[in-house]
N, C-alpha and C positions, 0 to 999 in steps of 0.2 A: 659378453652379454648385450653389448650395444649392436654388436654385428648380428647377433641372432634376432635381436628386435627388428632391425633394418630388414633381415631376410624373411621375417613373419609378415611386415609390412609388403615388401615386394610382393610376396606369394598373394596376399589378400587383394593387393591392387590387380595382379594378374588375373585372378578369377573373377574380380569384379569388371575389369575394363578391357579384357582381350576378346576380340571379335572370334565368334565361334569356329571359323573356318580358318583363321589367321592366328598365328603365334605371336605376333608382333605386340609388345605392350604399347597401350594407346597413352599411357601417361607415365612419364619417367619418375619414380619416386626420388630419385637424387635431385630433381629441380622443382620439387613441390615445396613451396614456402608456406608452411603451417603457421596460421596466425596466432599471436600471443593471446591466450585465454586471460580474461580478467583475474581469475583467481590465481593465476600464475605470476602475475606482476601486480602487487599490491599498490603501485604508484599509477596504474593505468585504469584501476577500478572506476574513478569517477568518470572518466572519458568513456568507457563502456557504457555506464548507467546514462550518461548525457546523451550518447548516441541513440540508445533506445528510446529515451524520452522524446527526443527530436523526431524521431521516426514515427513513434506512436502518436504524438501530438504535435503536428507541424504548427499549430496555430500558436504555440508558446514562443516561437521566434519573433512573432508580431505582437509585442506586448506581454512579455513574461510576467511582469509584475501583475498586471490587471488580471491576466489568466489565473495566477496563483491566488489573488486577492478573492476573485470570484469564487474558486473552488473552496476556499476557506470560509467565505460567507455562507456557501451551500452546506458545508460540514455543521456550521453553527445552526443553521436552520433545521437541520436533520435532527440534531442533538436536542433542540427546543421542542420539536414535535415529539420526539421520543419521550422527554421528561413529562410533557403534557399529557401524552397517552397513558403513561403510567399513573398519573395522579387521577385522571378520569376514570380509569379502570378500576382503581382502588376505591374510588369515591361510589362508583357503582356498585362494586361488591359490598360496601358498606351499607348502602340504602337498601340493597337485597337481602343482605344479612339480617337487617333489623327486622324485616318483615317476616323472614322464613324461620330463623334460629332464635328460640327463645333464650334470653341472657346474652344476645350476641354483643351488646355495648359493653358489658361487664367482662367479657372475656377476651375482647380484641382491642387493640390499639387504634385509635382515631386514624383515618387515612392520612391525614397531614402529619402524623407523628410516625407513620409506618417506616419500617428501616429501608425498605427497598424505594419508596418515594423520597425520602430524605437523601439516600446514596444517589438517586437520578438527578436531584436537583444539586447536590454537590459537583456530581460529574459535569453538569450543564455549565456551572459556575467556572469549574477548571477550564473547560473547553473555551468559554467566552473569553476568560482572562488570557489564555494563551493565543488565541486567534487575534485579540486586540494587540497584544504584544507583538506578534509577527506582523500584521498589517501596518502597525506604527513603524516598525523597522524597515518594512518594504517601502513605504511611502517616503521614507526619510534615509537615503542610502548613505548620508555622510555622518550618520548617528555614530557618536563615540561615547565611550563611558569614560575615556580619559579626561 
């Protein structure tokens, strides 16, 4: 099976890399060193991920902690804005509903008691707590629970 697989690779390489008028193989498949893919070597996955991060975000090498902290604060600002927009939207619906729908107040929960508004506030509090914990750990690298 191994020899058959190697022969198939050799044939595919010949089709791909042989010059049309020349029958000489431009690449010798026996000398090709195939890279180890991250899913083939579980111990190498972080090295692969790290290489991608460093390639995509070169600024992280110059102050990785501040880069990470800045992104976490942006995340928190997005969550705060999202929660606020949900609350404002629900209050606007409540105000409009009172003027348009008879009996709206009796059949609908108050905006501040609405399940979606409460969940958004809970999600915001969760994100804030996690960001605070992470930034605290990042600012004090010698932190130990022992």
